[in-house]
N, CA, C, O and the ligand as a Tripos MOL2 file, in Angstrom:
@<TRIPOS>MOLECULE
protein
  257   255    65     0     0
PROTEIN
NO_CHARGES

@<TRIPOS>ATOM
      1 N         -11.9530   -8.2910   -0.9630 N.3       1 MET1
      2 CA        -10.6670   -8.4210   -1.6540 C.3       1 MET1
      3 C         -10.6110   -7.4490   -2.8210 C.2       1 MET1
      4 O         -11.5150   -7.3800   -3.6540 O.2       1 MET1
      5 N          -9.5280   -6.7090   -2.8480 N.am      2 VAL2
      6 CA         -9.3290   -5.7040   -3.8870 C.3       2 VAL2
      7 C          -8.7510   -6.3630   -5.1320 C.2       2 VAL2
      8 O          -7.8620   -7.2090   -5.0370 O.2       2 VAL2
      9 N          -9.2520   -5.9790   -6.2880 N.am      3 TYR3
     10 CA         -8.6510   -6.4680   -7.5190 C.3       3 TYR3
     11 C          -7.2360   -5.9070   -7.6280 C.2       3 TYR3
     12 O          -7.0330   -4.6990   -7.5050 O.2       3 TYR3
     13 N          -6.2520   -6.7870   -7.8590 N.am      4 LYS4
     14 CA         -4.8570   -6.3540   -7.9140 C.3       4 LYS4
     15 C          -4.4620   -5.9730   -9.3300 C.2       4 LYS4
     16 O          -4.4340   -6.8070  -10.2350 O.2       4 LYS4
     17 N          -4.1610   -4.7090   -9.4960 N.am      5 TYR5
     18 CA         -3.6010   -4.2680  -10.7760 C.3       5 TYR5
     19 C          -2.1060   -4.5550  -10.8000 C.2       5 TYR5
     20 O          -1.5540   -5.0020  -11.8060 O.2       5 TYR5
     21 N          -1.4680   -4.2870   -9.6650 N.am      6 LYS6
     22 CA         -0.0300   -4.5040   -9.5020 C.3       6 LYS6
     23 C           0.1890   -5.0130   -8.0810 C.2       6 LYS6
     24 O          -0.7680   -5.1420   -7.3170 O.2       6 LYS6
     25 N           1.4380   -5.3020   -7.7210 N.am      7 ARG7
     26 CA          1.6990   -5.8990   -6.4100 C.3       7 ARG7
     27 C           1.5170   -4.9190   -5.2530 C.2       7 ARG7
     28 O           0.9160   -5.2600   -4.2350 O.2       7 ARG7
     29 N           2.0400   -3.6940   -5.4110 N.am      8 TYR8
     30 CA          2.0480   -2.7470   -4.2950 C.3       8 TYR8
     31 C           0.9400   -1.7210   -4.4460 C.2       8 TYR8
     32 O           0.7140   -1.1770   -5.5270 O.2       8 TYR8
     33 N           0.2590   -1.4700   -3.3460 N.am      9 LEU9
     34 CA         -0.8470   -0.5170   -3.3420 C.3       9 LEU9
     35 C          -0.5540    0.6110   -2.3600 C.2       9 LEU9
     36 O          -0.4040    0.3810   -1.1600 O.2       9 LEU9
     37 N          -0.4750    1.8210   -2.8770 N.am     10 GLY10
     38 CA         -0.2770    2.9880   -2.0380 C.3      10 GLY10
     39 C          -1.6040    3.6370   -1.7020 C.2      10 GLY10
     40 O          -2.4960    3.7430   -2.5440 O.2      10 GLY10
     41 N          -1.7190    4.0670   -0.4610 N.am     11 ASN11
     42 CA         -2.8820    4.8380   -0.0210 C.3      11 ASN11
     43 C          -2.4080    6.2790    0.1360 C.2      11 ASN11
     44 O          -1.6650    6.5990    1.0630 O.2      11 ASN11
     45 N          -2.8460    7.1470   -0.7830 N.am     12 THR12
     46 CA         -2.3550    8.5260   -0.7660 C.3      12 THR12
     47 C          -3.0290    9.3440    0.3250 C.2      12 THR12
     48 O          -2.6320   10.4850    0.5640 O.2      12 THR12
     49 N          -4.0340    8.7940    0.9910 N.am     13 ASN13
     50 CA         -4.6970    9.4720    2.0970 C.3      13 ASN13
     51 C          -3.9070    9.2880    3.3930 C.2      13 ASN13
     52 O          -3.6120   10.2620    4.0850 O.2      13 ASN13
     53 N          -3.5660    8.0440    3.7200 N.am     14 THR14
     54 CA         -2.7670    7.7630    4.9240 C.3      14 THR14
     55 C          -1.2770    7.7920    4.6210 C.2      14 THR14
     56 O          -0.4510    7.7880    5.5340 O.2      14 THR14
     57 N          -0.9340    7.8230    3.3290 N.am     15 VAL15
     58 CA          0.4500    7.7960    2.8460 C.3      15 VAL15
     59 C           1.1770    6.5600    3.3850 C.2      15 VAL15
     60 O           2.2720    6.6430    3.9420 O.2      15 VAL15
     61 N           0.5250    5.4240    3.1950 N.am     16 GLU16
     62 CA          1.0990    4.1310    3.5210 C.3      16 GLU16
     63 C           1.0490    3.2700    2.2680 C.2      16 GLU16
     64 O           0.1680    3.4220    1.4230 O.2      16 GLU16
     65 N           2.0180    2.3600    2.1680 N.am     17 VAL17
     66 CA          2.0360    1.4460    1.0340 C.3      17 VAL17
     67 C           1.9010    0.0130    1.5410 C.2      17 VAL17
     68 O           2.4460   -0.3440    2.5860 O.2      17 VAL17
     69 N           1.1610   -0.8070    0.7760 N.am     18 HIS18
     70 CA          0.8750   -2.1950    1.1490 C.3      18 HIS18
     71 C           1.4370   -3.1600    0.1120 C.2      18 HIS18
     72 O           1.5000   -2.8510   -1.0780 O.2      18 HIS18
     73 N           1.8410   -4.3310    0.5860 N.am     19 ASP19
     74 CA          2.2360   -5.4360   -0.2840 C.3      19 ASP19
     75 C           1.0370   -6.3710   -0.4010 C.2      19 ASP19
     76 O           0.7370   -7.1160    0.5320 O.2      19 ASP19
     77 N           0.3600   -6.3360   -1.5250 N.am     20 THR20
     78 CA         -0.8770   -7.1210   -1.6480 C.3      20 THR20
     79 C          -0.6030   -8.6230   -1.6870 C.2      20 THR20
     80 O          -1.5260   -9.4170   -1.5020 O.2      20 THR20
     81 N           0.6340   -9.0240   -1.9220 N.am     21 ASN21
     82 CA          0.9670  -10.4570   -1.8660 C.3      21 ASN21
     83 C           1.0030  -10.9640   -0.4320 C.2      21 ASN21
     84 O           0.9990  -12.1720   -0.1930 O.2      21 ASN21
     85 N           1.0360  -10.0400    0.5170 N.am     22 ASN22
     86 CA          1.1080  -10.4000    1.9300 C.3      22 ASN22
     87 C          -0.0050   -9.6960    2.6990 C.2      22 ASN22
     88 O           0.1690   -9.3080    3.8540 O.2      22 ASN22
     89 N          -1.1450   -9.5400    2.0440 N.am     23 GLU23
     90 CA         -2.2410   -8.7670    2.6290 C.3      23 GLU23
     91 C          -2.7100   -9.3510    3.9600 C.2      23 GLU23
     92 O          -2.8780  -10.5610    4.1080 O.2      23 GLU23
     93 N          -2.9120   -8.4580    4.9150 N.am     24 ASN24
     94 CA         -3.4310   -8.7970    6.2370 C.3      24 ASN24
     95 C          -4.8170   -8.1610    6.3310 C.2      24 ASN24
     96 O          -5.0540   -7.1010    5.7530 O.2      24 ASN24
     97 N          -5.7230   -8.7960    7.0490 N.am     25 THR25
     98 CA         -7.0610   -8.2040    7.1650 C.3      25 THR25
     99 C          -6.9960   -6.8150    7.7890 C.2      25 THR25
    100 O          -7.8590   -5.9770    7.5330 O.2      25 THR25
    101 N          -5.9630   -6.5680    8.6160 N.am     26 ASN26
    102 CA         -5.8090   -5.2460    9.2340 C.3      26 ASN26
    103 C          -5.4260   -4.1590    8.2340 C.2      26 ASN26
    104 O          -5.5390   -2.9720    8.5380 O.2      26 ASN26
    105 N          -4.9780   -4.5500    7.0590 N.am     27 CYS27
    106 CA         -4.6490   -3.5520    6.0260 C.3      27 CYS27
    107 C          -5.9030   -2.8050    5.5840 C.2      27 CYS27
    108 O          -5.8430   -1.6320    5.2160 O.2      27 CYS27
    109 N          -7.0300   -3.4930    5.6260 N.am     28 GLN28
    110 CA         -8.3160   -2.8990    5.2300 C.3      28 GLN28
    111 C          -8.2250   -2.2400    3.8540 C.2      28 GLN28
    112 O          -8.6450   -1.0990    3.6610 O.2      28 GLN28
    113 N          -7.6740   -2.9810    2.9210 N.am     29 LEU29
    114 CA         -7.5070   -2.4420    1.5690 C.3      29 LEU29
    115 C          -8.8460   -2.0750    0.9370 C.2      29 LEU29
    116 O          -8.9340   -1.1500    0.1300 O.2      29 LEU29
    117 N          -9.8800   -2.8130    1.3150 N.am     30 ASP30
    118 CA        -11.2080   -2.5160    0.7710 C.3      30 ASP30
    119 C         -11.6960   -1.1290    1.1940 C.2      30 ASP30
    120 O         -12.5430   -0.5260    0.5350 O.2      30 ASP30
    121 N         -11.1410   -0.6340    2.3150 N.am     31 GLU31
    122 CA        -11.5920    0.6470    2.8500 C.3      31 GLU31
    123 C         -10.9340    1.8420    2.1610 C.2      31 GLU31
    124 O         -11.3630    2.9800    2.3510 O.2      31 GLU31
    125 N          -9.9000    1.5910    1.3670 N.am     32 ILE32
    126 CA         -9.2070    2.6900    0.7000 C.3      32 ILE32
    127 C         -10.0740    3.1820   -0.4580 C.2      32 ILE32
    128 O         -10.4450    2.4050   -1.3380 O.2      32 ILE32
    129 N         -10.3880    4.4490   -0.4490 N.am     33 ALA33
    130 CA        -11.1980    5.0220   -1.5310 C.3      33 ALA33
    131 C         -10.4470    4.8840   -2.8540 C.2      33 ALA33
    132 O          -9.2240    5.0120   -2.9030 O.2      33 ALA33
    133 N         -11.1840    4.6250   -3.9060 N.am     34 SER34
    134 CA        -10.5420    4.3480   -5.1930 C.3      34 SER34
    135 C          -9.6560    5.5050   -5.6530 C.2      34 SER34
    136 O          -8.6400    5.2830   -6.3120 O.2      34 SER34
    137 N         -10.0340    6.7370   -5.3090 N.am     35 ASP35
    138 CA         -9.1940    7.8610   -5.7510 C.3      35 ASP35
    139 C          -7.9870    8.0790   -4.8460 C.2      35 ASP35
    140 O          -7.1930    8.9910   -5.0770 O.2      35 ASP35
    141 N          -7.8450    7.2410   -3.8120 N.am     36 HIS36
    142 CA         -6.6430    7.2780   -2.9740 C.3      36 HIS36
    143 C          -5.7160    6.1070   -3.2660 C.2      36 HIS36
    144 O          -4.6810    5.9580   -2.6170 O.2      36 HIS36
    145 N          -6.0750    5.2850   -4.2280 N.am     37 ARG37
    146 CA         -5.2680    4.0930   -4.5450 C.3      37 ARG37
    147 C          -4.2960    4.3850   -5.6700 C.2      37 ARG37
    148 O          -4.6740    4.9220   -6.7110 O.2      37 ARG37
    149 N          -3.0370    4.0250   -5.4520 N.am     38 LYS38
    150 CA         -2.0430    4.0860   -6.5220 C.3      38 LYS38
    151 C          -1.3000    2.7630   -6.5330 C.2      38 LYS38
    152 O          -0.9060    2.2500   -5.4860 O.2      38 LYS38
    153 N          -1.1120    2.2140   -7.7280 N.am     39 TRP39
    154 CA         -0.5300    0.8710   -7.8680 C.3      39 TRP39
    155 C           0.8890    0.9450   -8.3980 C.2      39 TRP39
    156 O           1.2160    1.7820   -9.2400 O.2      39 TRP39
    157 N           1.7330    0.0410   -7.8810 N.am     40 TYR40
    158 CA          3.1470    0.0130   -8.2720 C.3      40 TYR40
    159 C           3.6250   -1.4290   -8.4390 C.2      40 TYR40
    160 O           3.1330   -2.3390   -7.7730 O.2      40 TYR40
    161 N           4.5880   -1.6220   -9.3350 N.am     41 ASP41
    162 CA          5.1950   -2.9410   -9.5300 C.3      41 ASP41
    163 C           6.2190   -3.2410   -8.4450 C.2      41 ASP41
    164 O           6.3770   -4.3890   -8.0320 O.2      41 ASP41
    165 N           6.9100   -2.2070   -7.9890 N.am     42 THR42
    166 CA          7.9770   -2.4140   -7.0060 C.3      42 THR42
    167 C           7.8250   -1.4210   -5.8620 C.2      42 THR42
    168 O           7.1970   -0.3720   -6.0040 O.2      42 THR42
    169 N           8.4200   -1.7790   -4.7190 N.am     43 LEU43
    170 CA          8.3610   -0.9060   -3.5550 C.3      43 LEU43
    171 C           9.1640    0.3730   -3.8030 C.2      43 LEU43
    172 O           8.7700    1.4520   -3.3590 O.2      43 LEU43
    173 N          10.2800    0.2520   -4.5070 N.am     44 SER44
    174 CA         11.0950    1.4430   -4.7560 C.3      44 SER44
    175 C          10.3620    2.4160   -5.6780 C.2      44 SER44
    176 O          10.4980    3.6320   -5.5410 O.2      44 SER44
    177 N           9.5930    1.8810   -6.6050 N.am     45 GLU45
    178 CA          8.7890    2.7400   -7.4790 C.3      45 GLU45
    179 C           7.7860    3.5300   -6.6390 C.2      45 GLU45
    180 O           7.5830    4.7220   -6.8670 O.2      45 GLU45
    181 N           7.1670    2.8690   -5.6770 N.am     46 ALA46
    182 CA          6.2080    3.5350   -4.7940 C.3      46 ALA46
    183 C           6.8900    4.6180   -3.9710 C.2      46 ALA46
    184 O           6.3870    5.7360   -3.8580 O.2      46 ALA46
    185 N           8.0540    4.2730   -3.3900 N.am     47 LYS47
    186 CA          8.7620    5.2160   -2.5170 C.3      47 LYS47
    187 C           9.2740    6.4250   -3.2840 C.2      47 LYS47
    188 O           9.4080    7.5150   -2.7280 O.2      47 LYS47
    189 N           9.5570    6.2250   -4.5540 N.am     48 ASN48
    190 CA         10.0100    7.3440   -5.3830 C.3      48 ASN48
    191 C           8.8640    8.2900   -5.7310 C.2      48 ASN48
    192 O           9.0800    9.4750   -5.9830 O.2      48 ASN48
    193 N           7.6560    7.7620   -5.7430 N.am     49 ASP49
    194 CA          6.4960    8.5420   -6.1500 C.3      49 ASP49
    195 C           5.9410    9.3580   -4.9860 C.2      49 ASP49
    196 O           5.5940   10.5280   -5.1410 O.2      49 ASP49
    197 N           5.8630    8.7230   -3.8240 N.am     50 TYR50
    198 CA          5.3320    9.3790   -2.6290 C.3      50 TYR50
    199 C           6.2390    9.0170   -1.4650 C.2      50 TYR50
    200 O           6.9680    8.0270   -1.5200 O.2      50 TYR50
    201 N           6.1930    9.8210   -0.4120 N.am     51 ASP51
    202 CA          6.9680    9.5280    0.7890 C.3      51 ASP51
    203 C           6.1760    8.5520    1.6610 C.2      51 ASP51
    204 O           5.7870    8.8860    2.7800 O.2      51 ASP51
    205 N           5.9410    7.3480    1.1420 N.am     52 TYR52
    206 CA          5.1210    6.3700    1.8450 C.3      52 TYR52
    207 C           5.8370    5.7860    3.0530 C.2      52 TYR52
    208 O           7.0570    5.6220    3.0690 O.2      52 TYR52
    209 N           5.0360    5.4820    4.0540 N.am     53 ASP53
    210 CA          5.4970    4.6360    5.1420 C.3      53 ASP53
    211 C           5.0670    3.2080    4.8100 C.2      53 ASP53
    212 O           4.0810    3.0020    4.1020 O.2      53 ASP53
    213 N           5.8170    2.2140    5.3280 N.am     54 ASN54
    214 CA          5.4160    0.8230    5.1510 C.3      54 ASN54
    215 C           4.2140    0.5280    6.0400 C.2      54 ASN54
    216 O           4.1630    0.9470    7.1960 O.2      54 ASN54
    217 N           3.2610   -0.1910    5.4920 N.am     55 CYS55
    218 CA          2.1930   -0.7180    6.3430 C.3      55 CYS55
    219 C           2.8120   -1.6880    7.3340 C.2      55 CYS55
    220 O           3.5710   -2.5740    6.9390 O.2      55 CYS55
    221 N           2.5020   -1.5340    8.6130 N.am     56 SER56
    222 CA          3.1400   -2.3790    9.6280 C.3      56 SER56
    223 C           2.6140   -3.8070    9.5880 C.2      56 SER56
    224 O           3.2480   -4.7010   10.1490 O.2      56 SER56
    225 N           1.4700   -4.0540    8.9420 N.am     57 TRP57
    226 CA          0.8670   -5.3890    8.9220 C.3      57 TRP57
    227 C           1.4330   -6.2550    7.8010 C.2      57 TRP57
    228 O           1.7590   -7.4210    8.0280 O.2      57 TRP57
    229 N           1.5530   -5.7060    6.6030 N.am     58 CYS58
    230 CA          1.9460   -6.5440    5.4730 C.3      58 CYS58
    231 C           3.4150   -6.3440    5.0780 C.2      58 CYS58
    232 O           4.0190   -7.2370    4.4830 O.2      58 CYS58
    233 N           3.9860   -5.1940    5.3990 N.am     59 LEU59
    234 CA          5.3880   -4.9370    5.0430 C.3      59 LEU59
    235 C           6.2870   -4.9000    6.2760 C.2      59 LEU59
    236 O           7.4150   -5.3910    6.2470 O.2      59 LEU59
    237 N           5.7810   -4.3160    7.3540 N.am     60 GLY60
    238 CA          6.5900   -4.1890    8.5640 C.3      60 GLY60
    239 C           7.5960   -3.0520    8.4470 C.2      60 GLY60
    240 O           7.6440   -2.3530    7.4350 O.2      60 GLY60
    241 N           8.3890   -2.8790    9.4780 N.am     61 ASP61
    242 CA          9.4230   -1.8460    9.4770 C.3      61 ASP61
    243 C           8.8270   -0.4500    9.2920 C.2      61 ASP61
    244 O           9.3990    0.3950    8.6040 O.2      61 ASP61
    245 N           7.6680   -0.2240    9.9160 N.am     62 SER62
    246 CA          7.0170    1.0770    9.8340 C.3      62 SER62
    247 C           7.9010    2.1420   10.4740 C.2      62 SER62
    248 O           8.4930    1.9120   11.5290 O.2      62 SER62
    249 N           7.9880    3.2990    9.8380 N.am     63 GLN63
    250 CA          8.8450    4.3720   10.3230 C.3      63 GLN63
    251 C           8.0870    5.4190   11.1250 C.2      63 GLN63
    252 O           8.7010    6.3400   11.6640 O.2      63 GLN63
    253 N           6.7560    5.2980   11.2160 N.am     64 ARG64
    254 CA          5.9750    6.3020   11.9340 C.3      64 ARG64
    255 C           5.2150    5.6930   13.1010 C.2      64 ARG64
    256 O           4.5050    6.4030   13.8130 O.2      64 ARG64
    257 ZN         -0.8130   -3.5120    4.6030 Zn       65 ZN65
@<TRIPOS>BOND
     1     1     2 1
     2     2     3 1
     3     3     4 2
     4     3     5 am
     5     5     6 1
     6     6     7 1
     7     7     8 2
     8     7     9 am
     9     9    10 1
    10    10    11 1
    11    11    12 2
    12    11    13 am
    13    13    14 1
    14    14    15 1
    15    15    16 2
    16    15    17 am
    17    17    18 1
    18    18    19 1
    19    19    20 2
    20    19    21 am
    21    21    22 1
    22    22    23 1
    23    23    24 2
    24    23    25 am
    25    25    26 1
    26    26    27 1
    27    27    28 2
    28    27    29 am
    29    29    30 1
    30    30    31 1
    31    31    32 2
    32    31    33 am
    33    33    34 1
    34    34    35 1
    35    35    36 2
    36    35    37 am
    37    37    38 1
    38    38    39 1
    39    39    40 2
    40    39    41 am
    41    41    42 1
    42    42    43 1
    43    43    44 2
    44    43    45 am
    45    45    46 1
    46    46    47 1
    47    47    48 2
    48    47    49 am
    49    49    50 1
    50    50    51 1
    51    51    52 2
    52    51    53 am
    53    53    54 1
    54    54    55 1
    55    55    56 2
    56    55    57 am
    57    57    58 1
    58    58    59 1
    59    59    60 2
    60    59    61 am
    61    61    62 1
    62    62    63 1
    63    63    64 2
    64    63    65 am
    65    65    66 1
    66    66    67 1
    67    67    68 2
    68    67    69 am
    69    69    70 1
    70    70    71 1
    71    71    72 2
    72    71    73 am
    73    73    74 1
    74    74    75 1
    75    75    76 2
    76    75    77 am
    77    77    78 1
    78    78    79 1
    79    79    80 2
    80    79    81 am
    81    81    82 1
    82    82    83 1
    83    83    84 2
    84    83    85 am
    85    85    86 1
    86    86    87 1
    87    87    88 2
    88    87    89 am
    89    89    90 1
    90    90    91 1
    91    91    92 2
    92    91    93 am
    93    93    94 1
    94    94    95 1
    95    95    96 2
    96    95    97 am
    97    97    98 1
    98    98    99 1
    99    99   100 2
   100    99   101 am
   101   101   102 1
   102   102   103 1
   103   103   104 2
   104   103   105 am
   105   105   106 1
   106   106   107 1
   107   107   108 2
   108   107   109 am
   109   109   110 1
   110   110   111 1
   111   111   112 2
   112   111   113 am
   113   113   114 1
   114   114   115 1
   115   115   116 2
   116   115   117 am
   117   117   118 1
   118   118   119 1
   119   119   120 2
   120   119   121 am
   121   121   122 1
   122   122   123 1
   123   123   124 2
   124   123   125 am
   125   125   126 1
   126   126   127 1
   127   127   128 2
   128   127   129 am
   129   129   130 1
   130   130   131 1
   131   131   132 2
   132   131   133 am
   133   133   134 1
   134   134   135 1
   135   135   136 2
   136   135   137 am
   137   137   138 1
   138   138   139 1
   139   139   140 2
   140   139   141 am
   141   141   142 1
   142   142   143 1
   143   143   144 2
   144   143   145 am
   145   145   146 1
   146   146   147 1
   147   147   148 2
   148   147   149 am
   149   149   150 1
   150   150   151 1
   151   151   152 2
   152   151   153 am
   153   153   154 1
   154   154   155 1
   155   155   156 2
   156   155   157 am
   157   157   158 1
   158   158   159 1
   159   159   160 2
   160   159   161 am
   161   161   162 1
   162   162   163 1
   163   163   164 2
   164   163   165 am
   165   165   166 1
   166   166   167 1
   167   167   168 2
   168   167   169 am
   169   169   170 1
   170   170   171 1
   171   171   172 2
   172   171   173 am
   173   173   174 1
   174   174   175 1
   175   175   176 2
   176   175   177 am
   177   177   178 1
   178   178   179 1
   179   179   180 2
   180   179   181 am
   181   181   182 1
   182   182   183 1
   183   183   184 2
   184   183   185 am
   185   185   186 1
   186   186   187 1
   187   187   188 2
   188   187   189 am
   189   189   190 1
   190   190   191 1
   191   191   192 2
   192   191   193 am
   193   193   194 1
   194   194   195 1
   195   195   196 2
   196   195   197 am
   197   197   198 1
   198   198   199 1
   199   199   200 2
   200   199   201 am
   201   201   202 1
   202   202   203 1
   203   203   204 2
   204   203   205 am
   205   205   206 1
   206   206   207 1
   207   207   208 2
   208   207   209 am
   209   209   210 1
   210   210   211 1
   211   211   212 2
   212   211   213 am
   213   213   214 1
   214   214   215 1
   215   215   216 2
   216   215   217 am
   217   217   218 1
   218   218   219 1
   219   219   220 2
   220   219   221 am
   221   221   222 1
   222   222   223 1
   223   223   224 2
   224   223   225 am
   225   225   226 1
   226   226   227 1
   227   227   228 2
   228   227   229 am
   229   229   230 1
   230   230   231 1
   231   231   232 2
   232   231   233 am
   233   233   234 1
   234   234   235 1
   235   235   236 2
   236   235   237 am
   237   237   238 1
   238   238   239 1
   239   239   240 2
   240   239   241 am
   241   241   242 1
   242   242   243 1
   243   243   244 2
   244   243   245 am
   245   245   246 1
   246   246   247 1
   247   247   248 2
   248   247   249 am
   249   249   250 1
   250   250   251 1
   251   251   252 2
   252   251   253 am
   253   253   254 1
   254   254   255 1
   255   255   256 2
@<TRIPOS>SUBSTRUCTURE
     1 MET1         2 RESIDUE 1 A MET
     2 VAL2         6 RESIDUE 1 A VAL
     3 TYR3        10 RESIDUE 1 A TYR
     4 LYS4        14 RESIDUE 1 A LYS
     5 TYR5        18 RESIDUE 1 A TYR
     6 LYS6        22 RESIDUE 1 A LYS
     7 ARG7        26 RESIDUE 1 A ARG
     8 TYR8        30 RESIDUE 1 A TYR
     9 LEU9        34 RESIDUE 1 A LEU
    10 GLY10       38 RESIDUE 1 A GLY
    11 ASN11       42 RESIDUE 1 A ASN
    12 THR12       46 RESIDUE 1 A THR
    13 ASN13       50 RESIDUE 1 A ASN
    14 THR14       54 RESIDUE 1 A THR
    15 VAL15       58 RESIDUE 1 A VAL
    16 GLU16       62 RESIDUE 1 A GLU
    17 VAL17       66 RESIDUE 1 A VAL
    18 HIS18       70 RESIDUE 1 A HIS
    19 ASP19       74 RESIDUE 1 A ASP
    20 THR20       78 RESIDUE 1 A THR
    21 ASN21       82 RESIDUE 1 A ASN
    22 ASN22       86 RESIDUE 1 A ASN
    23 GLU23       90 RESIDUE 1 A GLU
    24 ASN24       94 RESIDUE 1 A ASN
    25 THR25       98 RESIDUE 1 A THR
    26 ASN26      102 RESIDUE 1 A ASN
    27 CYS27      106 RESIDUE 1 A CYS
    28 GLN28      110 RESIDUE 1 A GLN
    29 LEU29      114 RESIDUE 1 A LEU
    30 ASP30      118 RESIDUE 1 A ASP
    31 GLU31      122 RESIDUE 1 A GLU
    32 ILE32      126 RESIDUE 1 A ILE
    33 ALA33      130 RESIDUE 1 A ALA
    34 SER34      134 RESIDUE 1 A SER
    35 ASP35      138 RESIDUE 1 A ASP
    36 HIS36      142 RESIDUE 1 A HIS
    37 ARG37      146 RESIDUE 1 A ARG
    38 LYS38      150 RESIDUE 1 A LYS
    39 TRP39      154 RESIDUE 1 A TRP
    40 TYR40      158 RESIDUE 1 A TYR
    41 ASP41      162 RESIDUE 1 A ASP
    42 THR42      166 RESIDUE 1 A THR
    43 LEU43      170 RESIDUE 1 A LEU
    44 SER44      174 RESIDUE 1 A SER
    45 GLU45      178 RESIDUE 1 A GLU
    46 ALA46      182 RESIDUE 1 A ALA
    47 LYS47      186 RESIDUE 1 A LYS
    48 ASN48      190 RESIDUE 1 A ASN
    49 ASP49      194 RESIDUE 1 A ASP
    50 TYR50      198 RESIDUE 1 A TYR
    51 ASP51      202 RESIDUE 1 A ASP
    52 TYR52      206 RESIDUE 1 A TYR
    53 ASP53      210 RESIDUE 1 A ASP
    54 ASN54      214 RESIDUE 1 A ASN
    55 CYS55      218 RESIDUE 1 A CYS
    56 SER56      222 RESIDUE 1 A SER
    57 TRP57      226 RESIDUE 1 A TRP
    58 CYS58      230 RESIDUE 1 A CYS
    59 LEU59      234 RESIDUE 1 A LEU
    60 GLY60      238 RESIDUE 1 A GLY
    61 ASP61      242 RESIDUE 1 A ASP
    62 SER62      246 RESIDUE 1 A SER
    63 GLN63      250 RESIDUE 1 A GLN
    64 ARG64      254 RESIDUE 1 A ARG
    65 ZN65       257 GROUP 0 **** ****
């Protein structure tokens, strides 16, 4: 389990964003290297920062 700084966690390596309030084991948040983690309070904040896709496990509506 990853320590949550904020609700949304972006992976800048896969360019996917996760909702840690709805974490699925398939998200494999523990596998994200610390220098690929970016934290956000809101999903729109994340989307404005990077062109993230939604994680299909915790957010759904994946576009890729
Ligand atoms: Zn996820």
